[in-house]
N, C-alpha and C positions, 0 to 999 in steps of 0.2 A: 862590692857586688854581692847581692843576696840571691841564693839559688831558689828559695821557696817564696811563694806569694799566696795570699788569700784574697779572693775576689768576692765581694758581697754587695747586696742592695743596701742594707742597713746593719749597723753593728748592734745586734741583739745579744741576749745572754749566751747563746751558743757560740757566736763569733768571738765574744769577749772571753768565753771559756777556752776556745782554741788558742787565743792569744796568751792567756794565763798559763795554759798547759805548755805551750811552746817556750815561754820564759822559764818555767820550772825545769824543762828539759834542755835548756840552753840552745834552743833551735831558733835561728834568726828567721823572721818572717817579714816580707814587705806587704803593704796593704793597698789594694786596688779597688776603688769604688766602681759600682756598675749600676748606676741609676741615673743621676743627673750628670751625664758625661756625654762627650761627642767623640765617636770613633770615625776618623777620616782616613781614607785610603785611596791610592791610585795604583799605577803599574808597579812602582818600586819604592813606595814610601807609605808610612802610616803615622797617624797622630792619635793620641788618647788623652783627652783633656777634660777637666771640669772647668767651672767658671773661674776658679782661682789657682789651679795647679795643673802642670803637665806631667802625666804619668808615662809618657812614651818610653823614656829611658828605663824606667822601672821594669816595664814589660820586656824590653829588649834584653835586659840583663838576666831576668829570672829564667829558670829552666822548667819549673813545675808549678802549676797553679791549682790551689784548692778552690773548687767552684762552689761557693756558698750563697748564691743568689736565692732569695726567698721565693721568688716567682718561678714556676716551672718553665714558663715560656722564656723568661729572661735567661734562665740557666742554659737553655738550648742555644740561644744567641751567644751567650758568653762562651760556651764550649766551642761553638763554631768559629768564633773570632780567635780564641786562643789557639786552637788547633790549626787554624788558617795561618797563624803566625809561628807555627812550628813549635808550640809549647806542649809539654805533657800536661794532662789535665786529670784531676780526680774530682768528680767522676767524668769520664770521657763522653764525647758527644753521643756515641751509640747507646750508652747506658741511659743518658738523660732522655734521649728520644723514645726509647722503649718504656721507661718508667713514667714518662709523661702521660701515657695512654693506658687505661685499664684494659682495653681490647688488645693492644699490642702485647702487654705484659701477660695476659691470660693465654694468648696464643703461644707464647714462648713456653709457658708452663705446660700447656696441653701437649706440645711437641715432645716434652720430656716425660710424659705420663704422670704428672704431678696432680694430686687431688685439687680440683677447683670447683667453684659453684657452677651449676648449669647456667649458662649465659646465652641470652638472645640479643643480637644486635640488628636493628632495623636501620638501614642507611638513610631513609628519607626523614626529613624534619616534619614535625607536626603540622606546621603551616609553611607553605612555600610560595614566594612571590613569583608570578609569571612576568614575561616581558611586557605584557599589557598593563601591569600594575595591579592586577587582580591576584587574589590568594587562593591556593588550593588547600583544603582542610583534609589532612591524611589521618585524622584521629581514629576513625572507625577501622580503617585498613590496618593501622599499627596495632590496635587492640586485638584484631583477629589474628594477626601474625604472631603476636606475643603469646596470646592465650592458646594457640595451637600447640605450644611447647611448654608453657608454664601455666599451671591451672589456677593456683591461688597463692596468697602471701608472696606477691611479686615485688621485688625491690627495684626501684628506678633510681639511677644515679648518673651524674655527669661523667663523661669519659675521662676528663682531666681534672676532676674535682679533688678537693682535699679537706681534711678536718671534719668530714661528715656533713659538709654543707650541701644542701639541695638533694640529699638522699631521702627518698620517701618510700613508704610501704603501702602497697595496694592489697587489701584483703579480698577484694571482689572487683567486678567489672566497673561498678559505679566509682569506686576509689580510683581505679586506673584512668577512667575518663577525666575525673577532676584533676589528677596529677598531670596528665598530658596536656590538658587545656591551660595549665599554668607554666608549662615547660617553654623556656626561651632558648633560642639559639644564641650562644655567646662563646667567649673564649675558653670556658671550661667544658662546653658541650657544643663543639663547632658543627657537628654533623650527625644527625640520626638520634636514635634512642637506644640506651643500654638498659637491659632488664636482666635480673638474676633471681634465682630461687633464694628464699630466705633460709639460711643455715641455722638449725636449732642449737645455737652456741650457749644457751641458757642465759648467763648474765655477764660473760666476759669474752674478750678476745686477746690476742697476743701481738706484741711488737718485738720482733726477733732481729738481731743485728748480725749480718754476715759480711765478711770482708776478705780481700785477697791482696797480698803484697806481691810484687814482681818476683818471679822464680820461686814462689811458695804456693801451697795448696790453699783453696778456699777454706775459711775458718768461721764456724758459727760460735758465737759467744754462748757459754753454757747456761746462762740465765736469760730470762726474757722479762720485759715489762708487761704487766697484765693491766688492762683497762676494764673496769667493771662497774656494774650498778644495775638497778631496776627501773631507771627513769623512763626508758623506752628501748626499742630494739637496737638503736645505735649506741655504741659504748665508747665513742671517741671522747677523750678527756676535755676537748674544747667545748663539749656539751655538758660539762660539770661532773663527769664520772670520776670515780676514785682510782687510785693506782696501787698495784701490789707487785710482787715478784714471784717467779716460779723457776725451779731448776728444770731444764728441758730434758725429756727422755731422749735416749740416743737416736732412735729412729726419726724423731722430729728434727734433731740437729742435722742428720744426714739429708733429710728432705729439704731443709732450709739451705744447705750448701748447694744442693742440686738446683734449687730455685735461683740462687745468686748467680751460679754459672750460666743458667738459662738466660737470665736478663743481661748478663755482661758479655756473652759470646766469648770472643778471644781476647778481651781487654786484659792488659797485664796487671793492673792494680785498680781496685774499686772498693767501695763500701756502700751497702744497701741495707735499708731497714725494711723487713718484710712484715706485712700484716697477714695474720692467720687466725682461723677460728676453729675451736674444737667442735666436732659434730656429735652432740650429746644425745640426740634423739629425744625421747620422752621420758627417759629414766630420771627418777628422783633419788639423789644421793644423800640428801639431808632434808630436814624439815625446812621448807622454804620460808615460812614465817619467822623461824628462828634466825635464818640467814639474813633476812631483811632487817630484823632487829639489830643484828651486828652492824649493818650498814648505818643504821640510825645512831648507834653508839659512837661510830667513827666520824659522824658529821662535824661535831664541834672541833676535834683536833685537825680535821681536814680543812675546815674554814680558817683555822689559825695559819695553816700553810698558805692558803690563798691570800690572806692579808699580807704576809711577808712578801709574796710574789708580786703584789701590787705596789710595792715600795717605789714611789716616783723618783727616788734618788739612787736607785740601784746601779745605774751606769757610772755615776760620779765616784762611788766607792764600791767597786764591784767585788773586791776581796771581802769586805765586811758583809755585803749582801749575800755572797755565796756561803759564808759561815752561818749567817742568820737563817737562810732558807734550809741549809743542811740540818741545823739544830731543830727547826720546826718539823721537817720531814721525819727525822729520826724519832722525835717524840710521838708523832703520829704512828710511825711504824712499830713502836714499842707497846702499843695498845693491845690488850688481849683480844679485842674484836678483830684487829688486823691479823693476828696469828690464826684465829679461827677461819677467817675467809681465805687466807693464804693456804691453809691446809685443805680446804674444800677444793680450791683451784688445783692444787698439786695432785690430789687423789683422782679427781675427774679427768685431768689431762693425761695422767699415766694410764688410766683405764681406757681412754679413747684415743690414745696417741696414734694408732694406725689410721684414724679417720680425720686427722687434722686437715683442714681445707685452707690452701693459700690463695689469696685473692688480689694482692697488690704489692708493688715494690716502691719504696720512697728513696730517692737518690740524695735527699738533703734533710735527714731527720733532725727533729729537735731532741736535745739530749741533756743539756747541762743540769737541769733541775731533776726531772722525773727519772729518766733512764740512768743518770749517773748515781743518784742517791738511793733510789728504790731498787733498781736492778743491779747496781754496782758496776755499771759500764760507763766509763768516760770515753765517749765516742771520739773525742779529740785525739786520743792516743793511737788507735788504729788508723785514723785519718792521716795523722802526721807520719806514721810508719809507712803507710801506702805511698805517700808523697816522697819520702826519703828513698824508698826502694826504687823509684824511677830515676834517681840521680846518676845511676851507673849506666846511663843510656849508651 
């Protein structure tokens, strides 16, 4: 009987990395798929089956489940089911539910006095269908409500979105009209419109890892992953931006721990990746043209990294792939241009550390390539430590 299990939609690099880390630490893990399965239950019995295998006994035997479903909504269902079956879960349902929504997360930050972007939430959808089948167009009303509080450079984003998808910038009323006319009610934006002020983060933002084991204090990792570039106002790496690392100032670490506790409430063990932005205003710390030139110099070694990451056979020989991607990232990281940009990030972050703005929590962060190699944080290690800490239930 194995005490720990990992539940996942698909076995990607991060899940394979958790498996590899567990093997290195001699931690036994069971594996539970959560995509093409059927969960059946009635008054006193449940079944958990794929088309080819029955996992019911695996779930009965395990005590703690690592919830690594890629979909935010599936993670909520997974946590609900596992907790309904009396299992300890990392992350637990209340963490998943809060992190799934930007509005819920920001409200938790606000309650604790944490710096957040000024946010406006309008509950009505842009177009709403009436019982008669006709539609009401709320565009002009929404624009007036938003612009009463946010004047210009307004960011519109889905409440449950991820990877920077469907995040748009409106510089004026005309832009806002166009964005709203294209806005669809869907699973990532189920109700209403979320608008925020644009934080002048210059060219980068931060991914900060915070975790808590049972009977221990919340802990912020001392380094953070930096996502940066001048492609546009969004700096998410899924949009092609580069990655760097930075040592966090003490006050930022303390704020991050405060954020984690705000999102986790009284949960005993959890791990959350926080997204934060430096508020740099209009100050110029270096010649921007020179800075952009450094990004140009880094483009070729960064493209070599992307080529390795695109290896179609990486799952079949994951150990070899991990060594290859680490070699490519370290070669990229050894470039003089990387050191220059990293130094600019460090100086500006330390000068503006009291104005760092937190805006989101991610309960299932990607980590095996970028965060592990660039920031030096193998998230599998604190994840497994959190799970093991729950075994003394």
